[in-house]
ROKEBA-624063 format. One record per residue: residue in three letters; x, y, z of N, C-alpha, C in turn; residue number from 1. Coordinates in Angstrom, 2 decimals, always signed. Atoms other than C-alpha are relative to their C-alpha. Example, Ala and Ser with C-alpha at 12.3 -4.5 7.8 and 13.67 -1.06 7.14 Angstrom:
2
+-----+---------+---------+---------+---------+---------+---------+---------+---------+---------+-----+
! res !    n.c1 !    n.c2 !    n.c3 !   ca.c1 !   ca.c2 !   ca.c3 !    c.c1 !    c.c2 !    c.c3 !   n !
+-----+---------+---------+---------+---------+---------+---------+---------+---------+---------+-----+
! ALA !   +0.89 !   -1.19 !   +0.00 !  +12.30 !   -4.50 !   +7.80 !   +0.90 !   +1.20 !   +0.00 !   1 !
! SER !   -0.82 !   -1.19 !   -0.06 !  +13.67 !   -1.06 !   +7.14 !   -0.77 !   +1.09 !   +0.73 !   2 !
+-----+---------+---------+---------+---------+---------+---------+---------+---------+---------+-----+
end
This chain:
85
+-----+---------+---------+---------+---------+---------+---------+---------+---------+---------+-----+
! res !    n.c1 !    n.c2 !    n.c3 !   ca.c1 !   ca.c2 !   ca.c3 !    c.c1 !    c.c2 !    c.c3 !   n !
+-----+---------+---------+---------+---------+---------+---------+---------+---------+---------+-----+
! MET !   +0.85 !   -1.18 !   +0.00 !   +0.00 !   +0.00 !   +0.00 !   +0.89 !   +1.25 !   +0.00 !   1 !
! ALA !   -0.79 !   -1.22 !   +0.10 !   +1.37 !   +3.41 !   -0.95 !   -0.17 !   +0.85 !   +1.25 !   2 !
! LYS !   +0.02 !   -0.89 !   -1.16 !   +2.25 !   +5.79 !   +1.82 !   -0.34 !   +1.41 !   -0.46 !   3 !
! GLU !   +0.30 !   -1.40 !   +0.29 !   +0.96 !   +9.36 !   +1.96 !   +1.21 !   +0.83 !   +0.42 !   4 !
! VAL !   -1.21 !   -0.79 !   -0.26 !   +4.03 !  +11.60 !   +1.67 !   -0.29 !   +1.46 !   -0.31 !   5 !
! LYS !   +0.15 !   -1.44 !   +0.18 !   +3.97 !  +15.36 !   +2.12 !   +1.34 !   +0.65 !   +0.30 !   6 !
! ILE !   -1.22 !   -0.75 !   -0.24 !   +6.90 !  +17.76 !   +1.85 !   -0.31 !   +1.49 !   -0.07 !   7 !
! TYR !   +0.19 !   -1.43 !   -0.09 !   +6.98 !  +21.42 !   +2.81 !   +1.36 !   +0.65 !   -0.24 !   8 !
! VAL !   -1.28 !   -0.56 !   +0.44 !   +9.68 !  +23.56 !   +1.19 !   -0.10 !   +1.50 !   -0.29 !   9 !
! THR !   -0.11 !   -1.33 !   +0.56 !  +10.87 !  +26.99 !   +0.17 !   +0.92 !   -0.10 !   -1.21 !  10 !
! MET !   -0.87 !   +0.00 !   +1.17 !  +12.47 !  +27.75 !   -3.16 !   +1.33 !   +0.64 !   +0.40 !  11 !
! GLY !   -1.31 !   -0.54 !   -0.31 !  +16.18 !  +28.44 !   -3.02 !   +0.68 !   -0.68 !   +1.17 !  12 !
! CYS !   -0.55 !   +0.73 !   -1.14 !  +16.71 !  +26.13 !   -0.05 !   +0.73 !   -1.24 !   -0.53 !  13 !
! PRO !   -0.74 !   +1.13 !   +0.56 !  +19.49 !  +23.63 !   -0.91 !   -0.44 !   -1.35 !   +0.56 !  14 !
! PHE !   +0.44 !   +1.27 !   -0.58 !  +18.23 !  +20.96 !   +1.50 !   -1.39 !   -0.38 !   -0.51 !  15 !
! CYS !   +1.32 !   +0.25 !   +0.61 !  +14.69 !  +21.35 !   +0.12 !   +0.20 !   -0.59 !   -1.39 !  16 !
! ARG !   -0.27 !   +0.49 !   +1.35 !  +16.09 !  +20.85 !   -3.37 !   +0.47 !   -1.46 !   +0.04 !  17 !
! LYS !   -0.49 !   +1.38 !   -0.13 !  +17.95 !  +17.68 !   -2.28 !   -1.15 !   -0.96 !   +0.31 !  18 !
! ALA !   +1.13 !   +0.86 !   -0.38 !  +14.81 !  +16.25 !   -0.67 !   -0.96 !   -0.20 !   -1.17 !  19 !
! MET !   +0.90 !   +0.12 !   +1.15 !  +12.64 !  +17.01 !   -3.71 !   +0.62 !   -0.86 !   -1.09 !  20 !
! GLU !   -0.68 !   +0.82 !   +1.01 !  +15.24 !  +15.51 !   -6.05 !   +0.00 !   -1.47 !   +0.39 !  21 !
! TRP !   +0.03 !   +1.38 !   -0.47 !  +15.39 !  +12.36 !   -3.91 !   -1.39 !   -0.61 !   -0.23 !  22 !
! LEU !   +1.36 !   +0.49 !   +0.20 !  +11.59 !  +11.99 !   -3.96 !   -0.28 !   -0.26 !   -1.48 !  23 !
! ASP !   +0.20 !   +0.16 !   +1.44 !  +11.56 !  +12.49 !   -7.73 !   +0.82 !   -1.17 !   -0.56 !  24 !
! LYS !   -0.88 !   +1.07 !   +0.49 !  +14.50 !  +10.12 !   -8.34 !   -0.60 !   -1.37 !   +0.28 !  25 !
! TYR !   +0.57 !   +1.28 !   -0.37 !  +12.76 !   +7.30 !   -6.49 !   -1.50 !   -0.08 !   -0.28 !  26 !
! LYS !   +1.39 !   -0.01 !   +0.45 !   +9.38 !   +8.21 !   -7.97 !   -0.99 !   -0.17 !   +1.15 !  27 !
! VAL !   +0.88 !   +0.03 !   -1.17 !   +7.79 !   +8.70 !   -4.55 !   -1.12 !   +1.00 !   -0.24 !  28 !
! GLU !   +1.14 !   -0.90 !   +0.15 !   +4.30 !  +10.10 !   -5.02 !   -0.11 !   +0.83 !   +1.26 !  29 !
! HIS !   +0.05 !   -0.87 !   -1.15 !   +3.98 !  +13.11 !   -2.78 !   -0.76 !   +1.28 !   -0.32 !  30 !
! THR !   +0.61 !   -1.32 !   +0.10 !   +2.21 !  +16.37 !   -2.13 !   +1.05 !   +0.99 !   +0.44 !  31 !
! ARG !   -1.04 !   -1.00 !   -0.27 !   +4.54 !  +19.35 !   -2.27 !   -0.66 !   +1.34 !   +0.27 !  32 !
! THR !   +0.47 !   -1.34 !   -0.33 !   +3.74 !  +22.62 !   -0.54 !   +1.21 !   +0.92 !   +0.01 !  33 !
! VAL !   -1.08 !   -0.98 !   +0.08 !   +5.98 !  +25.55 !   -1.44 !   -0.46 !   +1.27 !   +0.70 !  34 !
! PHE !   +0.32 !   -1.24 !   -0.70 !   +5.94 !  +28.47 !   +0.98 !   +0.49 !   +1.17 !   -0.85 !  35 !
! GLU !   -0.32 !   -1.14 !   +0.85 !   +5.83 !  +31.61 !   -1.12 !   +0.39 !   +1.24 !   +0.80 !  36 !
! ASP !   -0.29 !   -1.18 !   -0.82 !   +6.16 !  +34.03 !   +1.80 !   +0.27 !   -0.44 !   +1.44 !  37 !
! SER !   -0.35 !   +0.29 !   -1.40 !   +7.36 !  +34.20 !   +5.40 !   -1.23 !   -0.26 !   +0.85 !  38 !
! ALA !   +1.20 !   +0.15 !   -0.83 !   +3.85 !  +34.49 !   +6.82 !   -0.55 !   -1.43 !   -0.07 !  39 !
! SER !   +0.53 !   +1.37 !   +0.11 !   +2.71 !  +31.11 !   +5.45 !   +0.96 !   -1.00 !   +0.64 !  40 !
! LYS !   -0.98 !   +0.89 !   -0.63 !   +5.94 !  +29.45 !   +6.58 !   -0.10 !   +0.10 !   +1.52 !  41 !
! MET !   +0.10 !   -0.18 !   -1.45 !   +5.62 !  +30.93 !  +10.08 !   -1.29 !   -0.60 !   +0.55 !  42 !
! ALA !   +1.26 !   +0.61 !   -0.43 !   +1.99 !  +29.80 !  +10.30 !   +0.16 !   -1.52 !   +0.07 !  43 !
! PHE !   -0.28 !   +1.43 !   +0.00 !   +3.14 !  +26.27 !   +9.41 !   +0.82 !   -0.37 !   +1.23 !  44 !
! TYR !   -0.83 !   +0.26 !   -1.18 !   +5.82 !  +26.41 !  +12.11 !   -0.84 !   +0.05 !   +1.27 !  45 !
! ALA !   +0.84 !   -0.15 !   -1.19 !   +3.28 !  +27.61 !  +14.68 !   -0.95 !   -1.18 !   +0.17 !  46 !
! ALA !   +0.94 !   +1.12 !   -0.04 !   +0.90 !  +24.77 !  +13.78 !   +0.69 !   -1.34 !   +0.27 !  47 !
! ASN !   -0.77 !   +1.24 !   -0.18 !   +3.67 !  +22.15 !  +14.08 !   +1.09 !   +0.24 !   +1.03 !  48 !
! LYS !   -0.92 !   -0.27 !   -1.11 !   +5.35 !  +22.42 !  +17.47 !   +1.35 !   -0.66 !   -0.23 !  49 !
! GLY !   -1.34 !   +0.52 !   +0.13 !   +9.11 !  +21.99 !  +17.37 !   +0.59 !   +0.11 !   -1.40 !  50 !
! VAL !   -0.47 !   -0.15 !   +1.38 !   +9.38 !  +22.75 !  +13.64 !   +0.48 !   +1.43 !   -0.20 !  51 !
! HIS !   -0.57 !   -1.33 !   +0.21 !  +11.68 !  +25.64 !  +12.75 !   +0.79 !   +0.09 !   -1.30 !  52 !
! THR !   -0.79 !   +0.03 !   +1.24 !  +13.23 !  +24.64 !   +9.41 !   -0.78 !   -0.69 !   -1.11 !  53 !
! VAL !   +0.47 !   +0.75 !   +1.16 !  +12.45 !  +23.40 !   +5.93 !   +1.21 !   -0.67 !   -0.62 !  54 !
! PRO !   +1.27 !   +0.64 !   +0.29 !  +12.19 !  +20.99 !   +4.33 !   -0.54 !   -0.72 !   +1.23 !  55 !
! GLN !   +0.63 !   +0.88 !   -0.97 !   +9.74 !  +19.09 !   +6.50 !   -0.72 !   -1.08 !   -0.78 !  56 !
! ILE !   +0.55 !   +1.16 !   +0.69 !   +8.75 !  +15.61 !   +5.39 !   -0.89 !   -0.76 !   +0.96 !  57 !
! PHE !   +0.96 !   +0.77 !   -0.77 !   +5.70 !  +13.74 !   +6.66 !   -0.35 !   -1.26 !   -0.78 !  58 !
! VAL !   +0.39 !   +1.25 !   +0.63 !   +4.90 !  +10.09 !   +5.93 !   -1.14 !   -0.58 !   +0.83 !  59 !
! ASP !   +1.20 !   +0.49 !   -0.68 !   +1.41 !   +8.85 !   +6.79 !   -0.28 !   +0.78 !   +1.28 !  60 !
! GLY !   +0.30 !   -0.87 !   -1.13 !   +0.99 !  +11.82 !   +9.12 !   +1.11 !   +0.11 !   +1.04 !  61 !
! GLU !   -1.12 !   -0.05 !   -0.94 !   +4.25 !  +11.17 !  +11.00 !   +1.08 !   +0.91 !   -0.55 !  62 !
! ARG !   -1.06 !   -0.91 !   +0.43 !   +6.83 !  +13.93 !  +10.85 !   +1.34 !   -0.72 !   +0.07 !  63 !
! ILE !   -1.35 !   +0.56 !   +0.05 !  +10.16 !  +12.52 !   +9.71 !   +1.00 !   +1.09 !   +0.38 !  64 !
! GLY !   -0.90 !   -1.12 !   -0.24 !  +11.84 !  +15.93 !   +9.83 !   +0.53 !   +0.51 !   -1.32 !  65 !
! GLY !   -0.61 !   -0.58 !   +1.19 !  +14.22 !  +17.47 !   +7.34 !   +0.86 !   -0.98 !   -0.76 !  66 !
! TRP !   -0.85 !   +0.81 !   +0.87 !  +16.75 !  +16.24 !   +4.81 !   +0.94 !   -0.89 !   +0.81 !  67 !
! SER !   -0.95 !   +0.81 !   -0.76 !  +19.32 !  +15.08 !   +7.38 !   -0.73 !   -1.07 !   +0.83 !  68 !
! ASP !   +0.78 !   +1.01 !   -0.73 !  +16.61 !  +13.29 !   +9.41 !   -0.40 !   -1.15 !   -0.91 !  69 !
! LEU !   +0.37 !   +1.02 !   +0.98 !  +15.53 !  +11.44 !   +6.27 !   +1.13 !   -1.01 !   -0.21 !  70 !
! GLN !   -1.14 !   +0.87 !   +0.29 !  +19.05 !  +10.02 !   +5.88 !   +0.05 !   -1.23 !   +0.89 !  71 !
! THR !   -0.06 !   +1.12 !   -0.93 !  +18.65 !   +7.77 !   +8.93 !   -1.38 !   -0.60 !   +0.29 !  72 !
! HIS !   +1.36 !   +0.50 !   -0.25 !  +14.90 !   +7.13 !   +8.79 !   -0.25 !   -1.28 !   -0.79 !  73 !
! PRO !   +0.29 !   +1.26 !   +0.71 !  +13.68 !   +3.61 !   +7.88 !   -0.76 !   +0.19 !   -1.32 !  74 !
! PHE !   +0.74 !   -0.26 !   +1.24 !  +11.41 !   +5.13 !   +5.19 !   +0.96 !   +0.10 !   -1.18 !  75 !
! LYS !   -0.98 !   -0.16 !   +1.09 !  +14.47 !   +6.07 !   +3.10 !   +0.55 !   -1.36 !   -0.44 !  76 !
! ALA !   -0.54 !   +1.32 !   +0.32 !  +15.95 !   +2.59 !   +3.29 !   -1.05 !   -0.86 !   -0.69 !  77 !
! GLU !   +1.10 !   +0.76 !   +0.60 !  +12.57 !   +1.03 !   +2.46 !   -0.21 !   +0.38 !   -1.46 !  78 !
! ILE !   +0.21 !   -0.49 !   +1.36 !  +12.13 !   +3.18 !   -0.64 !   +1.15 !   -0.43 !   -0.90 !  79 !
! GLU !   -1.16 !   +0.31 !   +0.82 !  +15.66 !   +2.66 !   -1.92 !   +0.15 !   -1.51 !   -0.23 !  80 !
! GLU !   -0.09 !   +1.47 !   +0.11 !  +15.58 !   -1.10 !   -1.26 !   -1.02 !   -0.56 !   -0.98 !  81 !
! ASN !   +1.08 !   +0.52 !   +0.83 !  +12.30 !   -1.59 !   -3.10 !   -0.13 !   +0.68 !   -1.35 !  82 !
! PHE !   +0.09 !   -0.74 !   +1.26 !  +12.95 !   +0.81 !   -6.00 !   +0.21 !   -0.95 !   -1.18 !  83 !
! GLY !   -0.12 !   +0.80 !   +1.22 !  +12.38 !   -0.86 !   -9.35 !   -0.53 !   -1.40 !   +0.11 !  84 !
! LYS !   +0.53 !   +1.37 !   -0.16 !  +10.78 !   -3.99 !   -7.94 !   -1.44 !   -0.05 !   -0.45 !  85 !
+-----+---------+---------+---------+---------+---------+---------+---------+---------+---------+-----+
end
């Protein structure tokens, strides 16, 4: 069963770009929200306690965190292991 993946990013953010490229490379279906202004990004931070950076990646409603958090999360290994099967 496919997982629901959401990513929240800003343009010009190098870690956001890396995360988006990874999702695209492994053909992970996802919903991408791009913050166009500081107000929308700050509202997102306020609604998600403990969040102060982008990108933010959520899988099935669970916050994985940012790009560096993804590197050690089981979701990454699962996707890469099953890619092309």
